[in-house]
C-alpha positions in Angstrom: 77.3 249.4 283.9 78.9 249.5 280.5 82.3 247.6 279.4 83.9 248.9 276.4 85.5 246.0 274.6 88.1 246.6 271.9 90.6 244.4 270.2 93.9 243.7 272.6 91.9 244.7 275.6 94.0 243.7 278.7 92.0 240.7 280.3 93.5 241.1 283.9 92.4 244.5 283.9 88.7 244.0 284.1 88.4 240.6 285.3 87.8 241.1 288.9 85.3 244.1 288.1 83.1 241.8 285.6 83.2 239.1 288.2 82.2 241.4 291.2 79.3 243.0 289.1 77.8 239.4 288.1 78.1 238.3 291.9 76.1 241.5 292.8 73.6 240.7 290.3 73.3 237.4 291.5 72.6 238.4 295.1 70.5 241.6 294.3 68.8 240.7 291.1 67.4 243.5 288.9 70.0 246.0 290.5 73.2 245.5 288.3 73.5 244.5 284.8 76.5 244.3 282.5 76.5 245.1 279.0 79.4 245.0 276.8 79.8 247.7 274.1 82.2 248.0 271.1 82.4 249.7 268.0 83.0 246.4 266.1 79.6 246.6 264.1 78.6 243.4 265.7 81.8 241.4 265.1 83.7 239.8 268.0 86.6 241.4 269.6 90.0 239.5 270.6 91.3 240.2 274.0 95.2 240.4 274.7 94.8 236.8 276.1 93.3 235.7 272.8 89.6 235.4 273.6 86.8 236.3 271.6 84.1 238.5 273.1 81.0 239.1 271.2 79.7 242.6 272.4 76.1 243.3 273.3 75.7 246.3 271.6 77.3 249.0 269.5 78.7 252.4 271.2 76.1 254.3 269.1 73.2 252.6 270.8 74.2 253.6 274.0 71.8 255.9 276.0 73.8 258.0 278.7 70.4 257.9 281.0 70.7 254.1 280.9 74.2 253.8 282.0 75.3 253.8 285.7 79.1 253.6 284.9 81.3 253.2 281.8 84.3 250.7 282.3 87.4 251.4 279.8 89.9 248.7 280.0 93.5 249.0 278.7 94.5 248.0 275.3 97.0 248.3 272.6 95.0 250.8 270.6 94.5 253.7 272.7 97.0 256.1 271.2 94.4 256.7 268.3 90.9 255.9 267.2 88.2 255.2 269.9 86.5 258.5 269.2 83.0 257.6 269.7 83.4 255.9 273.1 85.7 258.8 274.1 82.9 261.3 273.2 80.7 259.3 275.1 82.6 259.3 278.2 83.0 263.1 277.9 79.2 263.4 278.0 78.8 261.1 281.0 81.5 262.9 282.9 79.7 266.1 282.2 76.4 264.5 283.4 78.1 263.2 287.0 78.1 259.6 285.7 81.0 257.6 286.7 83.8 256.6 284.2 86.4 254.2 285.3 89.5 253.8 283.2 92.6 251.5 283.6 96.0 251.6 281.8 95.8 252.5 278.0 92.5 253.9 278.3 93.7 256.8 280.6 95.9 257.5 277.4 92.4 257.8 275.5 91.2 260.3 278.2 94.4 262.1 278.1 94.5 262.8 274.4 90.5 264.0 274.6 91.6 266.6 277.3 89.4 264.7 280.0 92.5 264.6 282.4 93.4 268.2 282.4 91.3 269.5 285.1 91.1 266.2 287.3 93.4 264.5 289.7 94.3 261.0 288.0 97.0 258.4 287.6 98.2 255.9 285.0 100.9 253.6 284.1 103.6 256.2 284.9 103.5 260.0 284.2 106.0 259.4 281.1 103.1 256.9 279.6 101.1 260.5 279.2 103.6 263.0 278.6 103.6 264.5 275.2 99.9 263.1 274.4 98.6 265.8 272.1 95.5 267.4 274.3 97.1 266.4 277.5 98.5 269.3 279.6 101.7 267.6 280.9 100.5 265.9 284.0 99.7 269.1 286.2 97.0 266.8 288.0 99.2 263.4 287.9 99.1 261.4 291.2 101.6 258.3 291.5 98.8 255.9 293.2 97.3 252.7 292.8 93.9 254.5 292.2 92.7 257.9 292.0 89.1 259.0 292.2 88.3 262.7 291.3 84.7 263.2 291.3 82.9 260.9 288.9 86.2 259.8 287.4 88.6 256.9 288.3 91.6 256.4 287.3 94.4 253.2 287.9 97.7 251.9 286.3 97.7 248.1 284.5 99.3 247.1 287.9 96.6 247.7 290.2 93.6 245.7 289.0 92.6 244.9 292.5 92.4 248.5 293.6 90.7 249.3 290.4 87.9 247.0 291.1 87.8 248.4 294.8 87.3 251.6 293.8 84.7 250.7 291.3 82.8 248.5 293.9 82.5 251.7 296.3 81.6 254.1 293.8 78.6 252.1 292.8 78.2 251.0 296.6 78.1 247.4 294.9 78.3 245.6 298.3 78.2 246.7 301.9 81.6 248.2 302.8 82.6 245.3 305.1 82.1 243.0 302.1 84.5 245.2 299.9 86.9 245.4 302.9 87.0 241.7 303.3 87.3 240.8 299.6 90.1 243.3 298.9 92.0 242.0 301.9 91.7 238.5 300.6 92.8 239.4 297.5 95.7 241.3 298.5 97.0 239.1 301.2 95.4 235.7 300.8 95.1 235.5 304.5 92.4 233.1 305.9 90.9 235.8 308.3 89.6 237.7 305.2 87.8 234.7 303.8 86.3 234.1 307.0 85.3 237.8 307.4 83.9 237.6 303.5 81.9 234.6 304.3 80.5 235.8 307.5 79.7 239.2 306.4 77.8 237.9 303.2 75.3 235.9 305.1 
């Protein structure tokens, strides 16, 4: 799995996802591996929360055949630039490889025309309207997450639902574990913790 890292990336939007991937790697070594890629030419990127992240590789070095999913978090910079990763996302979608985008990253996909023929969501319809390359929201859905084929989209306010959709797409965990994880993180009820512990044994 590839996480695209860019300056001002929104920490809360990918945190649940990468924690889940790491947990899966610990329980099933060798099946999952998270790679952080950027277009920063080897320099760290600074997240919206002020953390410095040193990417593992540059976007140009990614091989589509080695990618199980591309994860695009939101940032303040998606209204321009990011052409390399958006072109890579287009190639992945054409090959049937999942791409998951949240918040501002959906704006980047809209600019590239990648939402015009796919059901999708974002922060609000108005967030995407008027974007060059976007067909004015014919396929917009006001939902927490939308999956259309291999594309997953979500608004900034739904990082838990975004993570759940990714877990299910990748079959990261058996469904009872994913359901218990989701219940725990959305309600805080102890019964979901007990289910999570019980299904993990």
